[in-house]
C-alpha positions in Angstrom: 85.4 -22.5 -80.2 83.7 -19.8 -78.5 80.4 -21.1 -78.7 81.4 -24.8 -78.2 82.7 -24.6 -75.0 79.1 -23.4 -73.6 77.3 -26.4 -75.4 80.2 -28.9 -74.2 79.5 -27.4 -70.4 75.5 -27.7 -70.5 76.3 -30.9 -71.9 78.4 -32.2 -69.5 76.3 -30.4 -66.5 73.0 -32.6 -68.4 74.9 -35.6 -67.9 76.1 -35.1 -64.1 72.2 -34.3 -63.4 70.8 -37.0 -65.2 73.0 -39.6 -63.6 72.5 -37.4 -60.1 68.4 -38.2 -60.7 68.9 -42.1 -61.8 70.6 -42.3 -58.0 67.9 -40.5 -56.5 65.5 -42.8 -58.3 67.7 -45.4 -57.4 68.0 -45.0 -53.7 65.1 -42.7 -52.5 62.3 -44.5 -54.5 63.3 -47.9 -54.3 64.0 -47.8 -50.7 60.1 -46.9 -50.2 58.6 -49.7 -48.6 54.7 -49.6 -47.7 54.6 -53.4 -47.2 54.3 -56.7 -49.0 52.0 -58.0 -46.7 48.9 -58.2 -48.8 48.4 -57.2 -52.5 46.5 -53.5 -51.6 50.1 -53.0 -49.6 52.6 -54.1 -52.4 49.9 -51.6 -54.8 50.6 -48.7 -52.7 53.9 -49.3 -52.9 54.4 -49.4 -56.7 52.0 -46.6 -57.1 54.1 -44.4 -54.3 57.8 -45.3 -56.1 56.3 -44.6 -59.5 54.9 -41.2 -58.3 58.0 -40.1 -56.5 60.3 -41.4 -59.9 57.9 -39.3 -62.3 58.1 -36.2 -59.4 62.1 -36.5 -59.6 62.1 -36.4 -63.5 60.2 -33.8 -64.0 62.2 -31.6 -61.4 64.9 -32.7 -63.6 63.4 -31.6 -66.6 62.4 -28.5 -65.7 65.8 -27.8 -64.4 66.9 -28.8 -67.9 64.1 -26.6 -69.4 65.3 -23.6 -67.4 69.6 -24.4 -68.5 68.3 -24.5 -71.9 66.3 -21.2 -71.8 69.4 -19.1 -70.5 71.7 -20.2 -72.7 68.9 -19.7 -76.0 68.3 -16.4 -74.4 72.2 -15.3 -73.8 72.9 -16.6 -77.7 70.4 -14.4 -78.8 71.2 -11.2 -76.8 75.1 -11.9 -77.8 73.9 -12.2 -81.5 71.7 -9.2 -81.7 74.7 -7.2 -80.0 77.6 -8.3 -82.7 75.2 -8.0 -85.6 
């Protein structure tokens, strides 16, 4: 039970962050509108939307990596002190 609770907390945190990222992408990235008049404006809008979405997802992935690294090294430290 001692090891299950931190893992469950990480899972809940990751799901909450994923939902937040989805909300950010839907609210921020899709709100960007450079113009819809001409083809270059529409292409520029899609490029900017995709770039902003990628940046948001990369930040989420880096946060996820940091969380798992901290949890991993804590578990390793705990294991070495108890052995």
